[in-house]
Each structure stands twice: as C-alpha cells, then as structure tokens.
C-alpha positions as CSV (number, residue, x, y, z in Angstrom):
1,M,0.0,0.0,0.0
2,N,1.4,3.4,-0.9
3,C,1.9,5.4,2.3
4,R,1.3,8.6,0.5
5,T,-2.2,7.6,-0.5
6,A,-3.0,6.8,3.1
7,V,-2.3,10.3,4.3
8,T,-5.5,12.2,5.2
9,L,-6.6,14.7,2.6
10,A,-9.9,16.4,3.2
11,V,-12.1,19.4,2.6
12,S,-14.3,21.5,4.8
13,V,-17.8,22.4,3.6
14,A,-16.9,26.1,3.4
15,L,-13.9,25.4,1.2
16,L,-16.0,23.2,-1.1
17,A,-18.5,26.0,-1.6
18,A,-15.8,28.5,-2.3
19,C,-14.3,26.3,-4.9
20,A,-17.5,25.5,-6.7
21,H,-17.6,22.0,-5.4
22,P,-21.0,21.7,-3.8
23,T,-21.4,19.2,-1.1
24,P,-23.5,16.3,-2.4
25,S,-26.3,15.3,-0.1
26,S,-26.8,11.9,-1.9
27,V,-25.2,9.7,-4.5
28,P,-27.8,10.8,-7.1
29,A,-26.7,14.4,-6.4
30,L,-23.1,13.5,-6.8
31,L,-23.7,11.6,-10.1
32,A,-25.7,14.6,-11.4
33,Q,-22.5,16.6,-11.1
34,V,-20.2,14.2,-13.0
35,M,-22.4,12.1,-15.3
36,P,-22.4,11.2,-18.1
37,T,-18.8,10.2,-18.6
38,P,-17.0,7.2,-20.0
39,V,-14.6,7.2,-17.1
40,L,-15.4,7.9,-13.4
41,M,-12.6,7.9,-11.0
42,L,-13.4,7.5,-7.3
43,G,-10.6,8.5,-5.0
44,E,-10.5,7.4,-1.4
45,Q,-8.6,7.6,1.9
46,H,-8.0,3.9,2.4
47,D,-8.9,3.8,6.1
48,A,-12.1,5.7,5.8
49,P,-15.1,3.2,5.7
50,E,-17.4,6.0,4.5
51,H,-15.4,6.1,1.3
52,Q,-15.9,2.4,0.5
53,A,-19.6,2.8,1.2
54,L,-19.7,5.6,-1.3
55,Q,-18.1,3.4,-3.9
56,R,-20.6,0.6,-3.3
57,D,-23.5,3.0,-3.6
58,V,-22.1,4.5,-6.9
59,I,-21.6,1.1,-8.4
60,Q,-25.1,0.0,-7.4
61,A,-26.6,3.3,-8.8
62,L,-24.8,3.0,-12.1
63,A,-25.7,-0.7,-12.4
64,A,-29.4,0.1,-11.8
65,R,-29.3,2.7,-14.6
66,G,-27.6,0.2,-16.9
67,Q,-24.6,2.4,-17.3
68,L,-21.9,0.4,-15.5
69,G,-19.4,-1.0,-18.0
70,A,-16.6,-2.2,-15.7
71,L,-15.0,-1.7,-12.3
72,V,-11.2,-1.3,-12.1
73,M,-9.7,-1.7,-8.7
74,E,-6.3,-0.5,-7.6
75,M,-6.4,-3.2,-4.9
76,A,-6.0,-6.1,-7.4
77,E,-3.2,-6.6,-9.9
78,Q,-3.3,-6.3,-13.6
79,G,-4.2,-9.6,-15.3
80,H,-6.7,-10.7,-12.7
81,Q,-10.4,-10.2,-13.3
82,T,-13.9,-11.6,-12.7
83,T,-14.9,-11.7,-16.4
84,G,-16.9,-14.9,-17.0
85,L,-18.0,-15.4,-13.5
86,P,-21.7,-15.7,-12.9
87,K,-23.7,-13.1,-11.0
88,D,-24.2,-15.4,-8.1
89,A,-20.5,-16.3,-7.7
90,G,-19.4,-16.6,-4.1
91,E,-16.9,-14.3,-2.5
92,A,-14.3,-17.0,-2.3
93,R,-14.5,-17.6,-6.0
94,V,-14.4,-13.8,-6.7
95,R,-11.3,-13.5,-4.5
96,E,-9.6,-16.3,-6.3
97,A,-10.3,-14.8,-9.7
98,L,-8.8,-11.5,-8.5
99,N,-6.0,-13.2,-6.7
100,W,-7.0,-11.1,-3.7
101,T,-5.2,-11.9,-0.5
102,D,-5.2,-9.8,2.7
103,Q,-1.5,-10.2,2.8
104,G,-1.4,-7.8,-0.1
105,G,-2.3,-4.9,2.2
106,W,-5.9,-4.7,1.1
107,P,-8.3,-6.4,3.6
108,W,-11.1,-8.1,1.7
109,P,-13.8,-7.2,4.2
110,V,-13.1,-3.5,3.5
111,Y,-13.7,-3.8,-0.2
112,S,-15.9,-6.9,-0.6
113,A,-19.2,-4.9,-0.8
114,V,-17.7,-2.7,-3.6
115,V,-16.5,-5.7,-5.6
116,M,-19.5,-7.8,-5.1
117,A,-21.9,-5.0,-6.1
118,A,-20.3,-5.1,-9.6
119,V,-20.3,-8.9,-9.7
120,R,-24.0,-9.1,-8.8
121,A,-24.7,-6.7,-11.6
122,G,-22.9,-9.0,-14.1
123,V,-20.2,-6.4,-14.6
124,P,-16.5,-7.4,-14.8
125,V,-14.1,-6.3,-12.0
126,L,-10.6,-5.8,-13.3
127,G,-7.3,-5.7,-11.4
128,G,-5.7,-2.3,-12.2
129,D,-2.5,-2.2,-10.3
130,L,1.1,-2.9,-11.5
131,P,2.0,-6.5,-10.7
132,R,4.7,-6.9,-8.0
133,S,6.7,-8.9,-10.5
134,Q,7.1,-5.8,-12.7
135,M,8.1,-3.4,-10.0
136,T,11.8,-4.0,-10.2
137,A,11.8,-3.3,-13.9
138,A,9.7,-0.2,-13.3
139,M,12.3,1.1,-10.8
140,A,14.9,1.1,-13.4
141,N,12.8,2.5,-16.2
142,D,13.6,6.2,-16.5
143,A,11.6,6.4,-19.6
144,L,8.5,6.7,-17.3
145,E,9.8,10.1,-16.3
146,S,9.7,11.5,-19.8
147,R,5.9,11.2,-20.1
148,I,5.3,13.9,-17.5
149,G,6.5,17.4,-17.0
150,S,9.4,18.2,-14.7
151,A,7.2,20.0,-12.2
152,V,4.9,16.9,-11.9
153,L,8.0,14.7,-11.5
154,Q,9.4,16.8,-8.7
155,E,6.1,16.9,-6.9
156,Q,5.8,13.1,-7.2
157,R,9.3,12.7,-5.8
158,Q,8.5,15.0,-2.9
159,G,5.3,13.1,-2.3
160,I,7.4,9.9,-2.0
161,R,9.7,11.6,0.5
162,E,6.9,12.9,2.6
163,G,4.8,9.8,2.3
164,H,7.7,7.7,3.6
165,C,8.3,10.3,6.4
166,D,11.8,11.2,5.1
167,L,13.0,7.7,6.0
168,L,14.0,6.7,2.5
169,P,17.6,7.3,1.4
170,E,17.8,9.8,-1.4
171,S,19.1,7.1,-3.8
172,Q,15.7,5.4,-3.5
173,I,13.5,8.4,-4.2
174,A,13.8,8.2,-8.0
175,P,13.2,4.4,-8.2
176,M,10.2,4.5,-5.9
177,T,8.7,7.4,-7.8
178,R,9.0,5.4,-11.0
179,I,6.9,2.7,-9.4
180,Q,4.3,5.3,-8.6
181,L,4.3,6.5,-12.2
182,A,4.2,3.0,-13.5
183,R,1.1,2.2,-11.3
184,D,-0.7,5.3,-12.7
185,D,0.2,4.3,-16.2
186,T,-1.0,0.7,-15.7
187,M,-4.3,1.8,-14.3
188,A,-4.8,4.3,-17.2
189,R,-4.2,1.6,-19.8
190,I,-6.6,-0.8,-18.2
191,V,-9.3,1.8,-17.9
192,A,-8.9,2.9,-21.5
193,A,-9.1,-0.7,-22.7
194,A,-12.2,-1.4,-20.5
195,V,-13.9,1.7,-22.0
196,E,-13.3,0.5,-25.5
197,K,-14.6,-3.0,-24.7
198,A,-17.7,-1.7,-22.8
199,G,-18.8,0.5,-25.7
200,P,-20.8,3.8,-26.0
201,G,-23.1,4.8,-23.1
202,K,-21.2,2.8,-20.5
203,T,-19.1,4.1,-17.6
204,V,-15.9,2.4,-16.4
205,V,-15.3,3.2,-12.7
206,L,-11.8,3.3,-11.2
207,V,-11.4,2.9,-7.5
208,A,-8.0,4.0,-6.2
209,G,-6.4,6.2,-3.6
210,N,-6.8,9.9,-3.9
211,G,-3.1,10.3,-4.9
212,H,-3.7,8.2,-7.9
213,V,-6.8,10.0,-9.3
214,R,-5.5,13.5,-8.9
215,R,-6.0,15.4,-12.1
216,D,-2.6,17.1,-11.8
217,L,-0.5,14.1,-10.9
218,G,-2.2,10.8,-11.4
219,V,-4.0,8.5,-13.7
220,P,-5.7,11.3,-15.7
221,L,-2.3,12.3,-17.1
222,Y,-1.8,8.9,-18.8
223,L,-5.3,8.5,-20.3
224,P,-5.7,9.2,-24.1
225,K,-6.2,12.9,-24.6
226,T,-9.5,12.2,-26.4
227,L,-10.9,10.1,-23.5
228,A,-13.3,12.1,-21.3
229,H,-13.2,11.4,-17.6
230,R,-14.4,12.8,-14.3
231,V,-12.7,12.7,-10.9
232,V,-14.4,12.4,-7.5
233,M,-12.2,12.6,-4.4
234,A,-13.6,11.4,-1.1
235,Q,-12.0,13.5,1.7
236,A,-12.0,12.8,5.4
237,G,-11.7,15.9,7.6
238,A,-10.4,19.3,6.6
239,A,-7.8,20.2,4.0
240,K,-5.7,23.3,3.4
241,T,-6.4,23.5,-0.3
242,A,-9.1,22.4,-2.7
243,P,-8.4,19.0,-4.3
244,P,-7.7,18.7,-8.0
245,A,-11.0,17.0,-8.8
246,D,-14.4,17.6,-10.5
247,A,-16.3,16.8,-7.3
248,V,-15.6,16.1,-3.6
249,W,-17.4,13.9,-1.2
250,P,-16.6,15.2,2.3
251,T,-16.7,12.8,5.3
252,P,-15.9,13.1,9.0
253,A,-12.2,13.1,10.0
254,Q,-10.7,9.7,11.0
255,P,-9.2,9.2,14.5
256,P,-5.6,10.6,14.7
257,R,-3.1,8.0,13.5
258,D,0.7,8.4,13.5
259,H,1.6,6.8,10.1
260,C,5.2,7.9,10.5
261,A,5.6,6.1,13.8
262,E,4.2,2.9,12.3
263,L,6.6,3.3,9.3
264,R,9.6,3.8,11.6
265,Q,8.8,0.6,13.3
266,Q,8.7,-1.2,9.9
267,F,12.1,0.3,9.0
268,K,13.6,-1.0,12.3
269,R,12.7,-4.7,11.4
C-alpha cells in the first residue's frame, strides 16, 4: 500500500462551496455533477469506511441505470479479473479470480461490498495495479519520467519523500517514484481498454487512492487525450487546499493516527 495515498486529505464544507464543489447530499446528487462520462474515478482515503460505502453506492446506482461498464480496482493486480463469473458467484470464487489476499495490504472485508456489487450486476471487475513482478523493472525504467513534466515529476518525488516520512535514502527516491508513475500508467491503460470494450453509453469506474486519481499528478495524465473522464475525491476531515477533482465527497475526519511512527517501526525490522 502506498503510504502517500493513506495520508489524510480532506475538505471542509466552506472550502468546497468557495471552490464551486457543492457538497453532495446523496449519490444521485453526486452523479448529477459528474455524469455522463465514459470514465469515473473514485478516489479514497483507504482507512475511511465511508469512502468504500460511497463506492458501493455509486456502483449500485450506475448498475441500476444500466450504465456500468466495468469496475477497475487499484487493490488487485493487472491480469486478474472476474470476467466470465456468474452473477451469483461466491466471495471465495471472486477473491480467487482477482488473486485477492489480505497479505497484499488490502483487507477483503473493506472492499468486498464494492467488488460484489459489480459482480452481482454482471459487470466485470478488473485488477488495475502494477503487478509486483514488474516493480523491479519499473524502478529502473527512467523512460517513465519522460511522459510527464518536470514540475509533476518533482512533486511526485516530494510526495514519495513525505509519504515515507523522510526515511528513504535519497538514492531510493527516483526508483520509488517510478513505481508510482508505472502504477498510474498501468491503471490508465486498463481503464482505457475497458472503455473500448464496454462500448458507448457505459461508464468504467476506477477505485483508487486519492493520490492516484488527482488530475494534476495521477492516472488522468496517462489517459488518451480524447478520453473524457471525471474525478471524485472522497475526503475525510479538513484540507488546506481544494483537491484537483471535479467533485468532492466530504466525510468526517478519522481518528488521529501516526503513520510515520508505524513506518519507523517497519524500518527497524
């Protein structure tokens, strides 16, 4: 799990209003802001259960409208999908198809309702993340850096530093940043392919951490220029600046948690 995407990002109601991001009172109100679109990205703070509840409700609403084309999950690796499974497939079978293990850092109970909502609707769930087997190659692939501007690259590198609480040696900053870029690129390619397969009038939903769906840094930079998309960021608590998104879903702040203390313990092992 990327530490950066677990850092709390949030927005107060007053800030949302000032930035023309009205606070949605319901999922229909939210969808009225962002639909229709062939790609809908739902960003989250991973430890905020209200965010997964929003994802489930959006999936169910789009499925009820007949608009859901596919669900792409950051939490499962590329190459794993539920395509071909029946609507009544059990959770064990779905987890097997997605190669979803809690040891991967994504507890199944947290996301099961999101995934199963798509399965029950007869819509494929696709793994969107860069496979672990490809991460070493990504770390050495400096060509990934040429696809984004220097300012974006520097901000991504700074995000890696801060997300790892300044515990990484400087020599690891560039390689770790390339993994982040490769993950965004992988999700973008899977989403674009899913849109083409789903066809006109359908919406492919991407569920990922807020850091991955940011318009200025993440997956949107890697999508084909002609592919329309909308970004919703779910935010827990209050933020200093307005998020780079089309809409924001504000939720209560999570209990304080010292991610850096936890990371320091991991580095001591």
